[in-house]
C-alpha positions as a printed NumPy array, in Angstrom:
array([[ -8.692,  17.932, -11.658],
       [ -6.925,  20.217,  -9.192],
       [ -3.189,  19.672,  -8.636],
       [ -3.682,  19.513,  -4.861],
       [ -5.874,  16.386,  -4.962],
       [ -4.194,  13.068,  -4.094],
       [ -7.257,  10.807,  -4.316],
       [-10.696,  11.357,  -5.747],
       [-13.551,   8.918,  -6.224],
       [-16.822,   9.444,  -8.044],
       [-19.641,   7.031,  -7.216],
       [-17.067,   4.255,  -6.795],
       [-18.908,   0.952,  -6.552],
       [-17.758,  -2.657,  -6.354],
       [-20.074,  -5.639,  -6.457],
       [-18.74 ,  -9.165,  -6.223],
       [-20.712, -11.739,  -8.114],
       [-20.605, -15.203,  -6.675],
       [-20.93 , -18.487,  -8.445],
       [-23.659, -21.103,  -8.116],
       [-26.581, -18.699,  -8.352],
       [-25.867, -16.805,  -5.154],
       [-26.648, -13.112,  -4.86 ],
       [-24.033, -10.541,  -5.64 ],
       [-22.363,  -8.859,  -2.688],
       [-22.161,  -5.073,  -2.718],
       [-18.776,  -4.352,  -1.127],
       [-18.717,  -0.636,  -1.902],
       [-21.643,   1.565,  -2.848],
       [-21.155,   4.936,  -4.569],
       [-18.164,   6.17 ,  -2.555],
       [-17.351,   9.838,  -3.124],
       [-14.229,  11.166,  -1.441],
       [-11.62 ,  13.834,  -2.06 ],
       [ -8.29 ,  13.596,  -0.246],
       [ -5.903,  16.475,  -0.724],
       [ -2.126,  16.187,  -0.902],
       [ -0.574,  16.41 ,   2.551],
       [ -3.665,  15.068,   4.323],
       [ -3.752,  11.954,   6.451],
       [ -6.956,  10.032,   5.863],
       [ -8.177,   6.895,   7.576],
       [-10.929,   4.49 ,   6.661],
       [-12.702,   3.156,   9.728],
       [-15.442,   0.574,   9.862],
       [-16.323,  -2.975,  10.812],
       [-15.04 ,  -6.058,   9.013],
       [-16.626,  -6.393,   5.605],
       [-17.438,  -2.699,   5.22 ],
       [-15.293,  -2.227,   2.094],
       [-12.08 ,  -0.673,   3.452],
       [ -9.646,  -3.089,   1.805],
       [-11.778,  -3.211,  -1.34 ],
       [-11.514,   0.589,  -1.561],
       [ -7.725,   0.445,  -1.253],
       [ -7.478,  -2.276,  -3.907],
       [ -9.642,  -0.205,  -6.245],
       [ -7.423,   2.847,  -5.693],
       [ -4.344,   0.772,  -6.465],
       [ -5.844,  -0.683,  -9.622],
       [ -5.712,  -4.212,  -8.202],
       [ -9.488,  -4.462,  -8.636],
       [-11.719,  -2.801, -11.187],
       [-14.889,  -0.968, -10.18 ],
       [-18.315,  -2.194, -11.13 ],
       [-19.351,   1.451, -11.495],
       [-17.826,   4.856, -10.928],
       [-14.294,   6.174, -11.222],
       [-11.229,   6.691,  -9.085],
       [ -8.215,   8.933,  -9.559],
       [ -4.857,   8.817,  -7.808],
       [ -2.406,  11.712,  -8.13 ],
       [ -4.452,  13.09 , -11.007],
       [ -4.466,   9.858, -13.015],
       [ -7.032,   7.118, -13.504],
       [ -6.221,   4.063, -11.384],
       [ -5.53 ,   1.96 , -14.476],
       [ -2.664,   4.297, -15.49 ],
       [  0.469,   2.201, -14.936],
       [  2.812,   5.219, -14.767],
       [  1.276,   6.462, -11.508],
       [  2.127,   3.192,  -9.708],
       [  5.784,   4.205,  -9.235],
       [  4.624,   7.218,  -7.197],
       [  2.711,   5.107,  -4.661],
       [  3.987,   3.248,  -1.606],
       [  1.769,   0.36 ,  -0.505],
       [  1.699,  -1.823,   2.581],
       [ -0.865,  -4.614,   2.188],
       [ -2.752,  -6.101,   5.11 ],
       [ -0.67 ,  -9.263,   4.766],
       [  2.857,  -8.811,   3.417],
       [  4.449, -11.752,   1.638],
       [  8.218, -11.416,   1.703],
       [ 10.999, -13.734,   0.636],
       [ 11.711, -14.964,   4.143],
       [ 15.221, -16.229,   3.321],
       [ 16.336, -12.637,   2.602],
       [ 17.45 , -10.141,   5.246],
       [ 16.279,  -6.54 ,   5.627],
       [ 19.06 ,  -5.085,   3.477],
       [ 18.354,  -7.586,   0.724],
       [ 14.592,  -7.098,   0.744],
       [ 14.893,  -3.311,   0.558],
       [ 17.52 ,  -3.638,  -2.174],
       [ 15.18 ,  -5.964,  -4.105],
       [ 12.237,  -3.539,  -3.92 ],
       [ 14.516,  -0.595,  -4.7  ],
       [ 15.641,  -2.378,  -7.868],
       [ 12.009,  -2.898,  -8.889],
       [ 11.632,   0.898,  -8.798],
       [ 14.858,   1.413, -10.75 ],
       [ 16.623,   3.202,  -7.899],
       [ 20.423,   3.311,  -8.456],
       [ 22.585,   1.153,  -6.146],
       [ 24.145,   3.914,  -4.02 ],
       [ 20.785,   5.583,  -3.5  ],
       [ 19.184,   2.225,  -2.572],
       [ 21.791,   1.742,   0.172],
       [ 21.28 ,   5.268,   1.514],
       [ 17.508,   4.851,   1.569],
       [ 17.732,   1.398,   3.172],
       [ 20.005,   2.731,   5.931],
       [ 17.699,   5.669,   6.598],
       [ 14.551,   3.517,   6.581],
       [ 15.957,   0.733,   8.775],
       [ 16.949,   3.347,  11.331],
       [ 13.511,   4.962,  11.073],
       [ 11.643,   1.681,  11.693],
       [ 14.062,   0.5  ,  14.399],
       [ 15.529,  -2.507,  12.576],
       [ 19.167,  -1.455,  12.224],
       [ 20.371,  -4.105,  14.672],
       [ 18.37 ,  -6.848,  12.896],
       [ 19.261,  -5.895,   9.344],
       [ 21.319,  -9.066,   8.654],
       [ 18.844, -11.543,  10.18 ],
       [ 16.698, -13.516,   7.756],
       [ 13.092, -12.334,   7.71 ],
       [ 11.98 , -15.83 ,   8.749],
       [ 13.515, -14.991,  12.147],
       [ 11.51 , -11.769,  12.494],
       [  8.533, -11.401,  14.815],
       [  5.193, -10.274,  13.392],
       [  5.889,  -6.722,  14.54 ],
       [  9.321,  -6.724,  12.92 ],
       [  7.816,  -7.979,   9.656],
       [  5.284,  -5.161,   9.825],
       [  8.087,  -2.628,  10.301],
       [ 10.11 ,  -3.964,   7.342],
       [  6.858,  -3.743,   5.363],
       [  6.573,  -0.071,   6.258],
       [ 10.184,   0.472,   5.13 ],
       [  9.417,  -1.373,   1.882],
       [  6.396,   0.887,   1.297],
       [  8.645,   3.942,   1.65 ],
       [ 11.683,   2.761,  -0.382],
       [ 10.587,   4.619,  -3.537],
       [ 10.057,   7.914,  -1.647],
       [  6.406,   7.889,  -2.744],
       [  4.123,  10.856,  -3.295],
       [  1.262,   8.808,  -1.795],
       [  1.391,   6.098,   0.85 ],
       [ -1.438,   3.585,   1.212],
       [ -1.332,   1.397,   4.314],
       [ -3.822,  -1.408,   4.939],
       [ -4.021,  -2.301,   8.659],
       [ -0.609,  -0.696,   9.315],
       [ -0.59 ,  -1.203,  13.091],
       [ -1.561,  -4.884,  13.05 ],
       [  1.057,  -6.709,  15.115],
       [  2.947,  -3.587,  16.148],
       [  3.732,  -2.741,  19.738],
       [  2.41 ,   0.629,  20.928]])
């Protein structure tokens, strides 16, 4: 695979089988895409069209029924590639008793980022997402938009080679 490809899928398919004799639901049917490094790519479509399923397949959170997917030149089940990805899920679940500094420090530790570097990155990211003045407030006191912005900072804490955002503008002011 070419070094300039960030994401590639080959006939990527996901079917959900339901219980109790119901029919299977085809969430994704033979998706073929190539996204090059440096490109911004958006998935658009109505509810239930397979956007979130596609992202979960790319992240290795779901396994395809058929086909293959590659992220940064590796198969999606390759654990080593995960540290090179930043991810913001549709619904972020944070420890709401922590503040912004603590949550970014926590995620930075998960990536093995040294303490001084974690602080530098947290400062830079909180400024970037406009949460410097709220950095010591507990997340339970944050509005939905503020939670979304701390989620964006969390997705960037590891300085990822690839960023995957699911519904990134949900709850954000223009």
